[in-house]
LOTOR-473869 format. One record per residue (C-alpha): residue number from 1; x negated, y, z. Coordinates in steps of 0.02 Angstrom, whole numbers. Example, Ala and Ser with C-alpha at 12.3 -4.5 7.8 and 13.67 -1.06 7.14 Angstrom:
LOTOR-473869
1, -615, -225, 390
2, -684, -53, 357
This chain:
LOTOR-473869
1, -3284, 99, -1900
2, -3141, 36, -1766
3, -3211, -45, -1635
4, -3140, -251, -1643
5, -2978, -275, -1547
6, -2989, -360, -1395
7, -2878, -512, -1352
8, -2795, -418, -1220
9, -2764, -260, -1294
10, -2690, -359, -1442
11, -2567, -450, -1340
12, -2521, -302, -1258
13, -2488, -201, -1431
14, -2373, -376, -1489
15, -2258, -342, -1305
16, -2238, -157, -1340
17, -2159, -201, -1514
18, -2074, -349, -1459
19, -1995, -308, -1275
20, -1877, -467, -1283
21, -2020, -572, -1303
22, -2115, -477, -1160
23, -1965, -502, -1043
24, -1961, -694, -1082
25, -2136, -715, -1049
26, -2145, -620, -879
27, -1973, -694, -821
28, -2019, -883, -866
29, -2177, -863, -753
30, -2089, -948, -602
31, -2032, -1094, -721
32, -2206, -1112, -794
33, -2279, -1135, -625
34, -2169, -1255, -549
35, -2165, -1345, -724
36, -2347, -1362, -736
37, -2353, -1398, -554
38, -2253, -1553, -572
39, -2314, -1606, -728
40, -2506, -1605, -655
41, -2447, -1715, -519
42, -2346, -1848, -595
43, -2506, -1858, -724
44, -2613, -1879, -588
45, -2525, -2039, -535
46, -2473, -2077, -687
47, -2603, -2054, -813
48, -2538, -2152, -950
49, -2383, -2143, -1072
50, -2235, -2248, -1059
51, -2212, -2393, -1170
52, -2036, -2460, -1177
53, -1954, -2568, -1309
54, -1938, -2432, -1444
55, -2117, -2377, -1430
56, -2184, -2505, -1552
57, -2062, -2444, -1689
58, -2116, -2276, -1684
59, -2308, -2338, -1675
60, -2296, -2461, -1820
61, -2359, -2347, -1952
62, -2533, -2318, -1846
63, -2544, -2508, -1807
64, -2528, -2526, -2012
65, -2631, -2374, -2039
66, -2763, -2444, -1937
67, -2766, -2624, -1953
68, -2721, -2642, -2126
69, -2753, -2487, -2218
70, -2580, -2459, -2263
71, -2486, -2284, -2281
72, -2322, -2356, -2233
73, -2165, -2245, -2134
74, -2049, -2385, -2070
75, -1871, -2331, -2133
76, -1807, -2322, -1954
77, -1934, -2192, -1880
78, -1954, -2058, -2012
79, -2056, -1953, -2030
80, -2126, -1817, -1910
81, -2184, -1926, -1755
82, -2251, -2088, -1813
83, -2363, -1962, -1919
84, -2403, -1862, -1776
85, -2493, -2035, -1653
86, -2596, -2077, -1798
87, -2717, -1937, -1764
88, -2701, -1951, -1597
89, -2769, -2134, -1597
90, -2933, -2072, -1644
91, -2967, -1974, -1481
92, -3073, -2073, -1348
93, -2953, -2175, -1233
94, -2814, -2202, -1350
95, -2654, -2115, -1374
96, -2576, -2168, -1221
97, -2709, -2073, -1125
98, -2678, -1910, -1219
99, -2506, -1911, -1253
100, -2446, -1854, -1078
101, -2548, -1719, -1075
102, -2506, -1648, -1248
103, -2314, -1682, -1240
104, -2300, -1613, -1066
105, -2387, -1438, -1134
106, -2260, -1440, -1281
107, -2117, -1454, -1145
108, -2196, -1317, -1039
109, -2243, -1192, -1198
110, -2041, -1239, -1247
111, -1977, -1147, -1080
112, -2015, -976, -1186
113, -1897, -984, -1311
114, -1754, -1055, -1208
115, -1808, -886, -1104
116, -1797, -781, -1244
117, -1620, -866, -1291
118, -1552, -807, -1122
119, -1636, -644, -1136
120, -1557, -607, -1305
121, -1374, -682, -1275
122, -1322, -674, -1101
123, -1288, -482, -1044
124, -1322, -503, -859
125, -1495, -603, -910
126, -1610, -579, -741
127, -1473, -652, -637
128, -1480, -814, -753
129, -1649, -817, -847
130, -1748, -899, -686
131, -1630, -1007, -628
132, -1602, -1101, -789
133, -1768, -1087, -846
134, -1818, -1178, -666
135, -1699, -1307, -680
136, -1754, -1334, -862
137, -1949, -1368, -814
138, -1904, -1492, -704
139, -1761, -1582, -762
140, -1780, -1757, -748
141, -1756, -1853, -906
142, -1833, -1710, -994
143, -1994, -1721, -883
144, -1986, -1916, -906
145, -1969, -1912, -1085
146, -2136, -1818, -1091
147, -2223, -1952, -1034
148, -2149, -2077, -1158
149, -2210, -2128, -1323
150, -2035, -2097, -1401
151, -1987, -1956, -1534
152, -1852, -1899, -1406
153, -1955, -1772, -1325
154, -2019, -1689, -1493
155, -1828, -1698, -1521
156, -1783, -1593, -1401
157, -1892, -1459, -1392
158, -1882, -1426, -1580
159, -1709, -1395, -1548
160, -1735, -1271, -1429
161, -1865, -1192, -1541
162, -1732, -1188, -1683
163, -1602, -1112, -1575
164, -1719, -974, -1528
165, -1769, -951, -1702
166, -1576, -927, -1741
167, -1543, -791, -1594
168, -1702, -693, -1672
169, -1636, -715, -1852
170, -1459, -658, -1848
171, -1487, -516, -1720
172, -1586, -413, -1863
173, -1498, -273, -1936
174, -1619, -247, -2093
175, -1621, -363, -2229
176, -1807, -391, -2264
177, -1820, -411, -2095
178, -1701, -533, -2067
179, -1776, -628, -2207
180, -1959, -655, -2129
181, -1858, -701, -1963
182, -1754, -852, -2045
183, -1923, -936, -2055
184, -1939, -952, -1871
185, -1774, -1039, -1878
186, -1796, -1144, -2047
187, -1968, -1210, -1987
188, -1930, -1281, -1812
189, -1747, -1338, -1877
190, -1823, -1420, -2031
191, -1960, -1520, -1903
192, -1806, -1567, -1784
193, -1702, -1652, -1932
194, -1868, -1739, -1981
195, -1894, -1827, -1828
196, -1731, -1922, -1776
197, -1582, -1971, -1873
198, -1473, -1912, -1767
199, -1509, -1742, -1803
200, -1400, -1731, -1943
201, -1261, -1719, -1812
202, -1313, -1539, -1795
203, -1273, -1488, -1985
204, -1097, -1456, -1970
205, -1100, -1330, -1847
206, -1246, -1237, -1937
207, -1139, -1244, -2093
208, -1018, -1142, -2004
209, -1132, -1034, -1931
210, -1190, -983, -2097
211, -1029, -927, -2161
212, -1008, -836, -2002
213, -1147, -744, -2039
214, -1116, -734, -2218
215, -1290, -814, -2253
216, -1283, -812, -2442
217, -1290, -612, -2441
218, -1436, -613, -2309
219, -1553, -756, -2396
220, -1672, -759, -2530
221, -1661, -874, -2662
222, -1814, -964, -2596
223, -1755, -975, -2444
224, -1581, -1058, -2521
225, -1708, -1191, -2611
226, -1787, -1228, -2456
227, -1615, -1245, -2360
228, -1558, -1344, -2498
229, -1721, -1462, -2507
230, -1686, -1488, -2315
231, -1515, -1541, -2353
232, -1577, -1680, -2474
233, -1720, -1741, -2354
234, -1595, -1772, -2220
235, -1525, -1943, -2259
236, -1681, -2010, -2283
237, -1724, -1997, -2104
238, -1651, -2156, -2023
239, -1630, -2351, -2083
240, -1466, -2410, -2165
241, -1505, -2564, -2079
242, -1485, -2499, -1904
243, -1348, -2383, -1963
244, -1234, -2526, -1973
245, -1289, -2625, -1831
246, -1250, -2483, -1722
247, -1091, -2443, -1831
248, -1016, -2608, -1802
249, -1061, -2625, -1606
250, -960, -2452, -1577
251, -810, -2504, -1670
252, -796, -2708, -1619
253, -640, -2688, -1549
254, -566, -2605, -1722
255, -606, -2756, -1806
256, -440, -2818, -1901
257, -418, -2994, -1874
258, -275, -3051, -1978
259, -331, -2953, -2143
260, -406, -3072, -2305
261, -583, -2960, -2280
262, -736, -3053, -2221
263, -588, -3182, -2142
264, -682, -3338, -2109
265, -814, -3211, -2018
266, -663, -3139, -1920
267, -602, -3318, -1875
268, -779, -3336, -1774
269, -782, -3199, -1665
270, -579, -3180, -1632
271, -601, -3222, -1470
272, -733, -3086, -1433
273, -646, -2967, -1526
274, -498, -3000, -1421
275, -580, -3004, -1259
276, -650, -2829, -1313
277, -450, -2764, -1338
278, -407, -2832, -1186
279, -527, -2723, -1079
280, -542, -2582, -1198
281, -531, -2460, -1052
282, -702, -2534, -996
283, -798, -2549, -1173
284, -929, -2437, -1149
285, -987, -2552, -1001
286, -950, -2720, -1084
287, -1042, -2654, -1250
288, -1204, -2665, -1175
289, -1161, -2852, -1137
290, -1115, -2984, -1278
291, -1063, -2861, -1417
292, -1236, -2763, -1411
293, -1350, -2918, -1418
294, -1231, -3032, -1538
295, -1217, -2909, -1652
296, -1403, -2854, -1671
297, -1465, -3037, -1691
298, -1322, -3142, -1729
299, -1464, -3291, -1777
300, -1508, -3292, -1594
301, -1332, -3399, -1542
302, -1249, -3583, -1601
303, -1084, -3537, -1542
304, -1052, -3459, -1708
305, -1113, -3551, -1874
306, -1084, -3427, -2005
307, -1131, -3268, -1891
308, -1313, -3359, -1859
309, -1332, -3371, -2046
310, -1324, -3179, -2055
311, -1490, -3184, -1961
312, -1572, -3248, -2100
313, -1481, -3128, -2244
314, -1508, -2951, -2190
315, -1409, -2887, -2353
316, -1254, -2981, -2322
317, -1273, -2937, -2128
318, -1277, -2770, -2179
319, -1124, -2776, -2301
320, -1014, -2859, -2178
321, -1053, -2758, -2037
322, -1015, -2590, -2132
323, -846, -2685, -2219
324, -772, -2742, -2048
325, -839, -2571, -1949
326, -740, -2457, -2102
327, -601, -2553, -2124
328, -566, -2557, -1915
329, -593, -2365, -1910
330, -469, -2325, -2068
331, -328, -2441, -1971
332, -358, -2371, -1790
333, -462, -2198, -1831
334, -374, -2150, -1649
335, -464, -2291, -1565
336, -634, -2236, -1629
337, -605, -2067, -1533
338, -563, -2147, -1386
339, -698, -2254, -1379
340, -824, -2108, -1423
341, -752, -2011, -1282
342, -775, -2160, -1148
343, -986, -2155, -1209
344, -976, -1962, -1202
345, -910, -1963, -1012
346, -1013, -2105, -952
347, -1164, -2010, -1024
348, -1119, -1847, -974
349, -1187, -1858, -777
350, -1349, -1798, -737
351, -1360, -1944, -600
352, -1350, -2067, -736
353, -1529, -2051, -764
354, -1603, -2129, -600
355, -1747, -2040, -491
356, -1818, -2218, -486
357, -1913, -2193, -631
358, -2022, -2077, -552
359, -2070, -2200, -393
360, -2221, -2296, -355
361, -2275, -2437, -457
362, -2120, -2421, -586
363, -2233, -2398, -714
364, -2361, -2551, -690
365, -2205, -2657, -677
366, -2128, -2607, -821
367, -2295, -2613, -935
368, -2346, -2784, -877
369, -2249, -2869, -1013
370, -2295, -2770, -1147
371, -2482, -2795, -1099
372, -2466, -2968, -1109
373, -2455, -2952, -1303
374, -2590, -2869, -1303
375, -2686, -2989, -1199
376, -2608, -3124, -1325
377, -2637, -3039, -1490
378, -2791, -2955, -1568
379, -2683, -2857, -1677
380, -2563, -2782, -1561
381, -2516, -2626, -1554
382, -2532, -2603, -1363
383, -2728, -2630, -1396
384, -2738, -2494, -1519
385, -2634, -2359, -1418
386, -2768, -2399, -1263
387, -2891, -2408, -1385
388, -2951, -2590, -1321
389, -3058, -2694, -1434
390, -2968, -2760, -1576
391, -3052, -2903, -1567
392, -3106, -3034, -1437
393, -3023, -3039, -1247
394, -2965, -2902, -1138
395, -2971, -2875, -972
396, -2826, -2950, -870
397, -2681, -2847, -813
398, -2719, -2869, -630
399, -2890, -2790, -642
400, -2825, -2634, -736
401, -2668, -2602, -621
402, -2767, -2484, -521
403, -2819, -2403, -692
404, -2640, -2369, -742
405, -2578, -2300, -578
406, -2735, -2250, -479
407, -2669, -2160, -334
408, -2514, -2275, -272
409, -2438, -2189, -111
410, -2513, -2033, -125
411, -2463, -1873, -73
412, -2474, -1824, -257
413, -2321, -1924, -292
414, -2192, -1880, -145
415, -2177, -1695, -216
416, -2130, -1764, -389
417, -2012, -1880, -315
418, -1935, -1776, -188
419, -1903, -1650, -327
420, -1825, -1795, -429
421, -1705, -1850, -273
422, -1647, -1687, -236
423, -1531, -1683, -395
424, -1441, -1805, -331
425, -1245, -1791, -424
426, -1276, -1585, -417
427, -1253, -1586, -616
428, -1121, -1725, -618
429, -968, -1666, -738
430, -859, -1835, -704
431, -830, -1924, -538
432, -800, -2114, -569
433, -720, -2212, -439
434, -796, -2311, -299
435, -783, -2502, -391
436, -877, -2598, -462
437, -951, -2559, -652
438, -867, -2676, -735
439, -689, -2611, -657
440, -712, -2416, -692
441, -577, -2392, -810
442, -607, -2237, -907
443, -425, -2184, -854
444, -477, -2204, -681
445, -612, -2048, -703
446, -608, -1885, -660
447, -671, -1716, -699
448, -774, -1621, -568
449, -742, -1437, -520
450, -911, -1421, -616
451, -828, -1489, -765
452, -705, -1390, -770
453, -825, -1247, -762
454, -926, -1299, -874
455, -777, -1315, -1007
456, -718, -1127, -977
457, -899, -1079, -1023
458, -887, -1170, -1179
459, -714, -1082, -1219
460, -797, -914, -1184
461, -954, -945, -1293
462, -824, -909, -1425
463, -800, -724, -1364
464, -845, -593, -1491
465, -998, -570, -1395
466, -1081, -735, -1383
467, -999, -788, -1567
468, -1139, -768, -1682
469, -1280, -841, -1566
470, -1200, -945, -1406
471, -1036, -982, -1517
472, -1139, -1065, -1667
473, -1232, -1173, -1567
474, -1095, -1221, -1466
475, -1009, -1287, -1597
476, -1176, -1370, -1658
477, -1183, -1459, -1503
478, -1010, -1523, -1490
479, -1007, -1584, -1666
480, -1187, -1665, -1617
481, -1106, -1774, -1471
482, -968, -1813, -1564
483, -1064, -1887, -1694
484, -1190, -1967, -1582
485, -1057, -2059, -1468
486, -963, -2106, -1603
487, -1076, -2223, -1674
488, -1186, -2273, -1515
489, -1196, -2329, -1327
490, -1195, -2265, -1180
491, -1339, -2182, -1147
492, -1404, -2009, -1059
493, -1537, -1981, -1195
494, -1401, -1936, -1315
495, -1338, -1774, -1197
496, -1512, -1714, -1175
497, -1542, -1617, -1322
498, -1396, -1543, -1266
499, -1430, -1499, -1063
500, -1515, -1327, -1108
501, -1367, -1258, -1193
502, -1250, -1345, -1058
503, -1365, -1231, -931
504, -1326, -1100, -1021
505, -1133, -1125, -1056
506, -1126, -1134, -850
507, -1196, -965, -829
508, -1077, -880, -959
509, -900, -881, -839
510, -1016, -784, -719
511, -1102, -674, -869
512, -922, -629, -928
513, -864, -562, -765
514, -1030, -478, -734
515, -1018, -384, -907
516, -845, -337, -859
517, -893, -278, -705
518, -1045, -159, -761
519, -931, -101, -886
520, -814, -33, -780
521, -937, 35, -658
522, -1053, 115, -772
523, -947, 103, -936
524, -1091, 7, -1021
525, -1130, -175, -1027
526, -1298, -139, -1103
527, -1338, -65, -929
528, -1324, -213, -833
529, -1446, -232, -715
């Protein structure tokens, strides 16, 4: 009878069977250590999850489940993240106490598939794997998103796992093993699609990838059915109401003022549309002002009575928004892409995400207004998220500030803040003019040398060596960002899922040169390093 295997022996045998995974694990250790140190320090002086304006919409499922006994997923936030929050709310101290540790742990675990992608796709991977993984381990917006009660971090993480699963799958030569490895792509990709509606914009690139690898020859009937089921489920993620509002906000300047469609409504907003058209070069700035709030809540103003009445008729409002948006798009599709380009350029720089998020006092100052809701209402979601008494009075915010920020000004905060401040504008791809924001016309923005280098890496990712792996996912990310910025606002969050790909693409031009040099010196690229 064989003695039971020791965990160390099992792991050693696994690494022997999977040497690329072993390489990935060894070379990702510096990033794991640095990433863990940053996260431990951050949690030490900011122990609670960040509750922002969109957090309640993710938490409403848990709210209804615990307060009303209703199992009801809000249309706007389906499916995965709200379902995960409910069991966490049973933990001592509430979901906001545990969420940072859980999400930061997932963030650290996600460094391994990122390392695997680099190990599997780049020729001179030993040059790039440590700097890329270290950069991503401490990337400001990623670290911050791991601390928030929002679905973004799960969205980012599952996308990286999907990317790694694809790389593992398409690299297999044997049919049976390839079919087994397919699930390493499909399972995280399903979780990704079920986290946020923006995930649907990745599908076109994946479809191209399936054609490129002749997937119909590689997949079993069961796998084909699973893919078809996921395609059918995809449109159910997200809210049509939200889509209509966001789409019309993005396309307001395209409104055709002199056509008969909803002419009476157009007459009331003629001045607003004309103002936006006059300032088309700065719509990415102006969109945050009157258009965003007016279209979101037309019933909150008194200047335009027909639009005010729409605040009480959700169905008619959505119908009008879609009609006006689609009419404008059909009339001026070039302007639709121009406005998307504005939003993309304004969101692409890493420095748009301010390092001040990690400053002392930032959390307690922003959370004060949300805690007021818990103080005033016994059925507040904040009470449940913090495991506060659901009935009766709770402690005033002033007495709890030290609980939410236990060590203001401590030495633990300084390394994190220094790291975040050190990024500066080093990963900026566009240079904006030194003018007031409202005067920063998009035509005055210039591409930085790093931006041109990224563009070169994007083109080179379609070379035969990279096409089935990096090329497919470069296309997927490009289509994703096009889709998102056609119907959105300026936000670094919309670029954040693409940052792992961006960091890899920055290495591709040098990797091509390295491969060519190794081929010349040794006659075989695989011997590189």
